[in-house]
GUTORMI-889342 format. One line per field, with one value per residue (C-alpha): residue number from 1; x, y, z. Coordinates in pm, 1 decimal, decimal comma, padded with zeros to 6 digits. Layout:
BEGIN
resi	(NUM;...) $
u	(X;...) $
v	(Y;...) $
w	(Z;...) $
# end
This chain:
BEGIN
resi	(1;2;3;4;5;6;7;8;9;10;11;12;13;14;15;16;17;18;19;20;21;22;23;24;25;26;27;28;29;30;31;32;33;34;35;36;37;38;39;40;41;42;43;44;45;46;47;48;49;50;51;52;53;54;55;56;57;58;59;60;61;62;63;64;65;66;67;68;69;70;71;72;73;74;75;76;77;78;79;80;81;82;83;84;85;86;87;88;89;90;91;92;93;94;95;96;97;98;99;100;101;102;103;104;105;106;107;108;109;110;111;112;113;114;115;116;117;118;119;120;121;122;123;124;125;126;127;128;129;130;131;132;133;134;135;136;137;138;139;140;141;142;143;144;145;146;147;148;149;150;151;152;153;154;155;156;157;158;159;160;161;162;163;164;165;166;167;168;169;170;171;172;173;174;175;176;177;178;179;180;181;182;183;184;185;186;187;188;189;190;191;192;193;194;195;196;197;198;199;200;201;202;203;204;205;206;207;208;209;210;211;212;213;214;215;216;217;218;219;220;221;222;223;224;225;226;227;228;229;230;231;232;233;234;235;236;237;238;239;240;241;242;243;244;245;246;247;248;249;250;251;252;253;254;255;256;257;258;259;260;261;262;263;264;265;266;267;268;269;270;271;272;273;274;275;276;277;278;279;280;281;282;283;284;285;286;287;288;289;290;291;292;293;294;295;296;297;298;299;300;301;302;303;304;305;306;307;308;309;310;311;312;313;314;315;316;317;318;319;320;321;322;323;324;325;326;327;328;329;330;331;332;333;334;335;336;337;338;339;340;341;342;343;344;345;346;347;348;349;350;351;352;353;354;355;356;357;358;359;360;361;362;363;364;365;366;367;368;369;370;371;372;373;374;375;376;377;378;379;380;381;382;383;384;385;386;387;388;389;390;391;392;393;394;395;396;397;398;399;400;401;402;403;404;405;406;407;408;409;410;411;412) $
u	(-05954,0;-06283,0;-06559,5;-06603,1;-06842,2;-07213,9;-07457,3;-07820,3;-07992,5;-07775,7;-07965,4;-07718,5;-07790,4;-08208,0;-08200,5;-08046,1;-08284,3;-08584,8;-08539,4;-08843,0;-08664,0;-08636,6;-08252,7;-08073,8;-07732,2;-07459,1;-07385,5;-07045,9;-06951,5;-06629,7;-06280,9;-05909,2;-05701,4;-05323,3;-05296,4;-05428,6;-05658,2;-05671,9;-05917,6;-06051,4;-06055,4;-06439,0;-06350,9;-06425,2;-06234,7;-05983,7;-06029,8;-05715,0;-05685,2;-05361,1;-05194,0;-05121,2;-04780,9;-04652,6;-04363,7;-04465,4;-04264,3;-04077,2;-04337,3;-04393,7;-04542,1;-04818,1;-04896,0;-04959,5;-05194,0;-05092,1;-05074,4;-04913,5;-04603,3;-04525,5;-04552,4;-04285,0;-04086,6;-04058,9;-03910,5;-03684,8;-03539,6;-03749,6;-03968,4;-04333,0;-04407,1;-04199,7;-04445,8;-04612,0;-04410,1;-04284,1;-04679,9;-04656,0;-04367,3;-04526,6;-04885,3;-04868,6;-04560,1;-04524,3;-04156,6;-03926,3;-03655,3;-03399,5;-03290,9;-03607,7;-03689,3;-03490,9;-03746,2;-03575,3;-03223,1;-02980,7;-02789,3;-02975,0;-03211,4;-03127,3;-03158,8;-03488,0;-03609,8;-03453,2;-03600,2;-04016,2;-03957,1;-03863,8;-03856,9;-04170,8;-04265,5;-03991,4;-04136,2;-04058,7;-04235,5;-04433,5;-04657,3;-04851,7;-05159,7;-05478,1;-05261,6;-05058,2;-05390,0;-05307,0;-05019,4;-05010,5;-04734,6;-04587,7;-04424,1;-04191,8;-04257,4;-03964,2;-04009,5;-04034,6;-04394,0;-04557,2;-04826,2;-04975,2;-05169,3;-05325,3;-05400,0;-05642,6;-05726,9;-06102,5;-06236,2;-06259,1;-06096,7;-05837,1;-05852,3;-05615,7;-05674,3;-05476,7;-05418,0;-05440,9;-05289,5;-05015,2;-05198,3;-05534,4;-05687,7;-06044,1;-05918,0;-06197,8;-06096,4;-06142,8;-05865,9;-05496,5;-05446,6;-05631,3;-05397,4;-05097,5;-05276,6;-05241,8;-04880,2;-04971,1;-05177,8;-05039,6;-04960,4;-05170,2;-04859,9;-04794,4;-05125,3;-05127,2;-04796,3;-04969,6;-05156,8;-04843,8;-04621,5;-04936,2;-04955,1;-04568,0;-04618,1;-04884,8;-04697,4;-04411,5;-04648,1;-04657,5;-04999,1;-05155,0;-05236,9;-05263,9;-05597,7;-05461,1;-05152,0;-05258,9;-05376,4;-05360,3;-05578,6;-05947,2;-06080,6;-05949,4;-06090,2;-06012,1;-05980,6;-05661,5;-05478,4;-05631,9;-05971,8;-05960,8;-06227,1;-05981,1;-05770,6;-05997,4;-05827,7;-05532,1;-05732,6;-05987,2;-05705,2;-05557,6;-05910,3;-05854,1;-05533,7;-05690,9;-05956,3;-05773,1;-05767,5;-05388,5;-05111,1;-05251,9;-05378,4;-05449,5;-05783,1;-06001,5;-06351,9;-06458,4;-06764,0;-06470,2;-06309,2;-06501,8;-06420,5;-06507,6;-06576,7;-06667,8;-06932,2;-06709,5;-07088,6;-06982,7;-06707,9;-06945,3;-07177,4;-06894,3;-06779,8;-07154,2;-07099,4;-06812,9;-06952,3;-06742,4;-06922,5;-06715,9;-06859,8;-06909,8;-06920,1;-06995,6;-06829,2;-07172,5;-07084,9;-07401,2;-07709,3;-07784,8;-07618,7;-07555,5;-07305,9;-07153,7;-07052,0;-06808,0;-06748,7;-06699,7;-06588,4;-06677,0;-07043,7;-07011,6;-06976,1;-07186,0;-07499,6;-07607,6;-07935,5;-07708,7;-07433,2;-07767,6;-07935,2;-07594,1;-07527,5;-07873,8;-07837,7;-07510,8;-07757,0;-07963,9;-07717,3;-07515,0;-07759,3;-07478,7;-07573,7;-07442,1;-07265,0;-07308,3;-07011,3;-07080,1;-06801,7;-07007,2;-06813,4;-06943,0;-07191,5;-07137,3;-07295,8;-07427,4;-07780,0;-08064,9;-08279,9;-07954,6;-08010,5;-08391,1;-08321,7;-08059,4;-08336,2;-08579,5;-08321,9;-08223,0;-08606,3;-08728,2;-08517,1;-08677,6;-08582,2;-08294,1;-08049,5;-07835,3;-07654,3;-07487,6;-07200,1;-07142,0;-06761,9;-06686,4;-06417,2;-06053,0;-06136,5;-05926,1;-05880,7;-05977,1;-06034,6;-06370,0;-06300,2;-06373,7;-06589,0;-06959,3;-07076,4;-07165,6;-07560,0;-07536,5;-07395,6;-07647,1;-07931,5;-07797,5;-07761,5;-08101,2;-08279,2;-08170,4;-08256,3;-08612,0;-08674,8;-08559,0;-08227,1;-07984,6;-07695,5;-07407,3;-07098,9;-06795,5;-06562,9;-06214,9;-05891,8;-05529,0;-05646,6;-05298,9;-05098,6;-05235,8;-05497,6;-05666,4;-05562,6;-05273,3;-05193,5;-04832,0;-04722,3;-04771,5;-04563,6;-04268,2) $
v	(-06616,5;-06719,2;-06714,7;-07055,6;-07302,1;-07296,2;-07576,5;-07437,1;-07579,5;-07462,5;-07274,0;-06951,3;-06967,0;-07029,5;-06716,9;-06512,4;-06563,4;-06598,8;-06309,8;-06079,9;-05770,1;-05923,5;-05924,8;-06189,2;-06090,3;-06370,4;-06519,7;-06546,2;-06814,8;-06722,6;-06887,7;-06841,7;-06667,2;-06692,7;-06918,4;-07248,1;-07193,9;-07494,1;-07744,7;-08006,6;-08407,4;-08320,4;-07991,6;-07768,9;-07478,9;-07514,8;-07252,8;-07209,1;-07129,4;-07044,2;-07250,8;-07136,5;-07321,0;-07059,6;-06830,2;-06467,7;-06185,8;-06127,5;-05917,1;-05607,4;-05344,3;-05288,9;-05616,8;-05550,8;-05369,9;-05068,6;-05317,3;-05608,3;-05357,3;-05216,5;-05590,4;-05676,9;-05391,3;-05493,6;-05834,3;-05621,9;-05468,8;-05129,3;-04911,1;-04972,3;-04609,2;-04631,7;-04806,9;-04515,5;-04282,1;-04543,9;-04601,6;-04187,9;-04224,2;-04489,8;-04387,3;-04021,3;-03949,0;-04191,7;-04261,5;-04576,0;-04363,7;-04369,8;-04009,8;-03891,3;-04028,0;-03768,9;-03829,2;-04171,9;-04250,7;-04247,5;-04512,4;-04817,9;-04666,4;-04779,3;-05155,4;-05099,8;-04935,5;-05262,9;-05505,1;-05275,9;-05214,4;-05479,7;-05408,6;-05497,0;-05343,1;-05285,8;-05035,8;-05176,3;-04972,4;-04639,0;-04577,3;-04216,9;-04115,1;-03913,9;-03575,4;-03720,2;-03809,5;-04160,0;-04387,2;-04731,6;-04884,2;-05241,2;-05380,8;-05679,6;-05862,1;-06021,1;-06327,4;-06210,9;-06187,1;-05905,9;-05728,2;-05384,4;-05066,2;-04827,0;-04425,2;-04206,7;-03844,9;-03732,4;-03407,4;-03416,6;-03740,5;-03968,5;-04331,8;-04642,1;-04934,7;-05222,7;-05584,9;-05827,5;-06170,6;-06237,8;-06325,1;-06509,0;-06851,6;-06737,1;-06877,4;-06580,3;-06655,7;-06269,5;-06156,1;-06113,1;-06188,5;-06496,1;-06598,7;-06661,8;-06840,0;-06771,5;-06730,6;-06633,4;-06409,9;-06081,8;-06009,9;-05745,9;-05515,0;-05589,0;-05480,5;-05157,6;-05081,9;-05000,9;-04714,2;-04563,5;-04572,8;-04400,3;-04147,6;-04089,0;-04015,5;-03745,2;-03557,1;-03509,0;-03376,8;-03699,1;-03691,2;-03410,2;-03068,4;-03094,3;-02961,6;-02876,7;-02956,1;-03196,7;-03452,7;-03843,5;-04162,9;-04128,1;-04364,1;-04766,3;-05031,2;-05396,3;-05415,6;-05518,6;-05859,1;-06153,4;-06240,7;-06024,8;-06237,1;-06546,3;-06370,0;-06274,4;-06269,4;-06039,9;-05823,7;-05766,1;-05692,3;-05438,6;-05268,7;-05201,8;-05063,2;-04837,4;-04735,0;-04714,7;-04370,8;-04264,4;-04341,3;-04699,7;-04656,5;-04455,7;-04330,1;-04403,4;-04377,5;-04726,1;-04581,8;-04518,4;-04881,6;-05098,4;-05483,7;-05682,6;-06046,5;-06256,0;-06434,5;-06593,2;-06683,5;-06808,2;-06513,4;-06248,1;-06341,6;-06336,9;-05973,1;-05877,3;-05963,7;-05778,2;-05494,4;-05251,9;-05064,4;-05088,6;-05070,1;-05413,9;-05493,2;-05818,1;-05874,4;-06061,2;-06001,3;-06202,7;-06299,0;-06635,1;-06920,7;-07034,0;-06774,1;-06764,1;-07074,2;-07021,7;-06657,4;-06638,0;-07037,0;-07011,3;-06969,0;-07344,8;-07364,8;-07082,5;-06993,6;-06639,7;-06612,6;-06746,5;-06463,7;-06187,7;-06313,8;-06284,8;-05904,9;-05860,4;-05991,4;-05743,9;-05477,8;-05604,0;-05610,2;-05324,7;-05065,7;-05009,9;-05018,6;-05292,2;-05245,6;-05474,1;-05439,7;-05530,9;-05589,6;-05536,3;-05735,0;-05765,8;-05987,1;-06185,7;-06021,7;-05713,9;-05835,9;-05619,8;-05943,7;-05970,2;-05627,5;-05731,8;-06015,3;-05878,5;-05619,5;-05857,1;-06025,9;-05728,0;-05570,6;-05923,1;-05859,4;-05480,5;-05135,8;-04892,1;-05213,0;-05205,8;-04975,9;-05109,0;-05014,7;-05170,2;-05131,4;-05063,1;-05345,5;-05239,3;-05284,6;-05588,0;-05556,3;-05893,5;-06048,3;-06194,9;-06003,7;-05643,8;-05378,7;-05328,3;-05108,4;-04777,5;-04808,4;-05127,6;-05026,7;-04730,9;-04976,1;-05184,5;-04901,3;-04759,2;-05092,5;-05071,1;-04727,7;-04818,9;-05064,1;-04868,5;-04938,7;-04701,1;-04753,6;-04566,8;-04651,9;-04659,5;-04443,4;-04643,9;-04524,6;-04648,8;-04826,5;-04602,2;-04793,5;-05153,7;-05002,2;-05371,9;-05546,8;-05788,9;-05645,1;-05460,8;-05776,3;-05983,4;-05789,2;-05811,2) $
w	(11801,5;11701,3;11974,6;12097,6;11909,3;12063,1;11973,1;11919,1;12172,9;12415,5;12716,4;12615,3;12281,2;12342,0;12601,9;12321,1;12075,5;12241,6;12468,0;12519,1;12420,1;12057,4;12096,2;11877,1;11889,2;11922,0;12259,9;12258,8;12541,6;12776,9;12654,9;12783,6;12535,4;12517,7;12792,9;12932,1;13221,7;13464,5;13485,5;13763,2;13624,1;13590,6;13325,8;13581,1;13647,2;13902,2;14248,1;14457,9;14806,9;14928,5;15184,6;15564,5;15494,7;15269,1;15373,3;15473,7;15500,8;15857,0;16114,6;16063,7;16276,1;16094,2;16144,3;16476,5;16696,7;16919,9;17230,0;17057,6;16916,1;17272,7;17379,8;17115,8;17193,7;17581,8;17440,9;17275,3;17608,2;17486,7;17669,3;17544,1;17494,8;17175,5;16983,2;16964,0;16853,1;16627,0;16510,3;16508,7;16246,4;15999,4;16029,3;16016,0;15880,1;15693,2;15710,0;15796,1;15791,7;16077,4;16035,7;16085,9;16377,2;16593,2;16953,1;16903,0;17116,8;16843,2;16989,2;16840,5;16667,0;16338,3;16464,8;16616,5;16276,2;16065,7;16353,5;16296,6;15951,0;15743,0;15365,9;15218,1;14893,0;14616,6;14352,9;13989,8;13797,8;13809,5;13512,2;13499,0;13303,7;13332,6;13346,2;13598,2;13797,3;13798,3;13905,1;13874,9;14053,4;14010,4;14341,2;14418,4;14753,2;14982,7;14804,4;14423,2;14363,6;14181,8;14259,3;14184,7;14306,4;14149,0;14273,2;14126,6;14215,7;14200,8;14277,9;14639,7;14681,5;14632,5;14583,8;14616,5;14446,3;14657,3;14588,2;14888,0;14703,6;14485,2;14155,0;14231,9;14241,1;14105,6;13735,3;13593,7;13215,7;13150,8;13453,2;13368,5;13779,5;13719,3;13422,2;13676,8;13915,2;14332,3;14483,6;14810,1;15037,3;15118,0;15446,6;15678,8;15657,0;15268,6;15229,1;15481,6;15305,9;14989,8;15111,8;15315,8;14997,0;14814,4;15076,7;15043,2;14659,6;14757,3;15016,0;14798,5;14520,9;14265,7;14211,8;14000,7;14102,5;14483,9;14639,7;14993,5;15157,0;15397,5;15145,5;15189,4;15039,0;15121,3;14965,7;14947,8;14706,5;14751,9;14389,8;14266,7;14234,3;14448,8;14600,8;14935,5;15115,0;14992,6;15271,0;15503,4;15828,5;15671,9;15511,2;15804,2;15983,6;15727,4;15740,5;16115,0;16070,5;15826,2;16087,3;16368,0;16508,2;16496,7;16545,3;16609,3;16232,9;15962,9;16116,9;15784,2;15782,1;15688,0;15519,2;15218,7;15247,7;14966,1;14985,9;14692,9;14626,0;14343,5;14575,8;14848,9;15011,8;15371,9;15356,3;15297,7;15576,1;15802,7;15692,6;15805,8;16154,3;16175,0;16274,0;16043,0;15810,1;15511,2;15148,7;15008,1;14652,7;14525,4;14162,3;13940,1;13551,9;13437,8;13635,1;13498,2;13619,0;13281,0;13210,8;13546,3;13586,5;13315,5;13396,0;13748,8;13804,2;14214,2;14067,5;14041,3;14420,9;14533,9;14258,7;14183,8;14434,5;14677,9;14592,8;14611,5;14895,4;15136,9;14966,3;15059,4;15419,0;15436,7;15369,8;15683,4;15872,6;15834,4;15714,2;15411,3;15079,8;14829,0;14531,8;14242,3;13998,9;13619,9;13333,3;12985,9;12743,0;12361,5;12300,7;12605,5;12909,0;12790,7;12643,6;12736,9;12885,2;13121,6;13230,1;13314,0;13472,5;13698,6;13789,6;13870,3;14117,0;14259,8;14299,0;14466,5;14755,1;14786,6;14691,5;14824,5;14903,0;14627,4;14353,1;13997,8;13868,1;13523,2;13396,9;13047,5;12973,1;12880,1;12472,6;12330,5;11916,8;11808,8;12114,8;12233,7;12563,6;12454,2;12535,5;12462,6;12151,9;12311,4;12210,5;12372,3;12704,8;12703,9;12619,4;12953,1;13152,7;13098,1;13138,2;13510,6;13540,6;13408,9;13636,2;13926,3;14014,5;14066,4;13824,1;13753,8;13462,6;13615,7;13520,9;13421,7;13460,4;13313,0;12960,6;12848,2;13119,6;13129,6;13374,7;13437,6;13743,7;13639,4;13339,1;13441,8;13689,2;13348,9;13106,2;13327,9) $
# end
């Protein structure tokens, strides 16, 4: 596909030609390839938000707090202390197998497990790369929807990238998940069960060479399928399950959990008031509204400066340094003048509050959605660093296994 037609007087074209660094490379504009992007009657990309009436899976133990689990068991005619036993099996031993729950009475054990642990995720495919240190899972949910998660071993930590929605309604033209649109929000337990399933895989020794016998997921990033802050209530409940002490939850550090968004400003401000010191990541991908309006359609509702202001307020309220995610796309958003503009906007709000993660896009031959040239990528990074912005080029994983979110589900 050829790049979109640009008029000589378009704002983007003028900026590329007259930029201070003399960069006169082409300005490629976003355009959907191989699919039809849904648009409003006014021609704007259509945003979708999940209906609360869409059916959710049966209630699972992980949907509930420990006190709520005890109350549920009382309603089933059982002793409330069984809630702690069930929680220990799930959150510490990663099991829902009644045969392994010998501390529960054998009579009625299977029925109890069936009531508290309805099946949530059915594994469809599992792909490995990076010498077995990266595993990508494709899961089928109770209603047939497909979601993905990616498990990655790094020196000293194990990270799981989780999905929070089946599909996505943000309609970003470069995202494989966005091409399918939004099916529904995932339940709290469906989000949590991705982590428990990953811990089960790790415990079985299936993730590369083990470093110690008690390994489990140490870091969680909400960068899989879906817009996390569009499923705010359930995502926050899942975060509580991650950080609540065992056996109520997984007993993880909130600082090792990253919640990302494309820029839902009211939800960012709500997150800042949660008193949960999670890492916050803003998927910006362009510092100028002209490009970001097309690249990230939610920018038509909340502009670049509004999103950056909300991110800075998150830092002010929590003291937690913010991450800016920036996918580098050849001749689209990787011009050095954009790095300078991004640095200017970030520095205007102070120093030491933000860190930028440029992300090399998975190359797609013949597409406008392809990786920046290495020298262009390096110039972008060095421009940010020269302006005093801490910048780390993201280590991308899973190129050999359709690693970008939504690619595996789209192939089914």
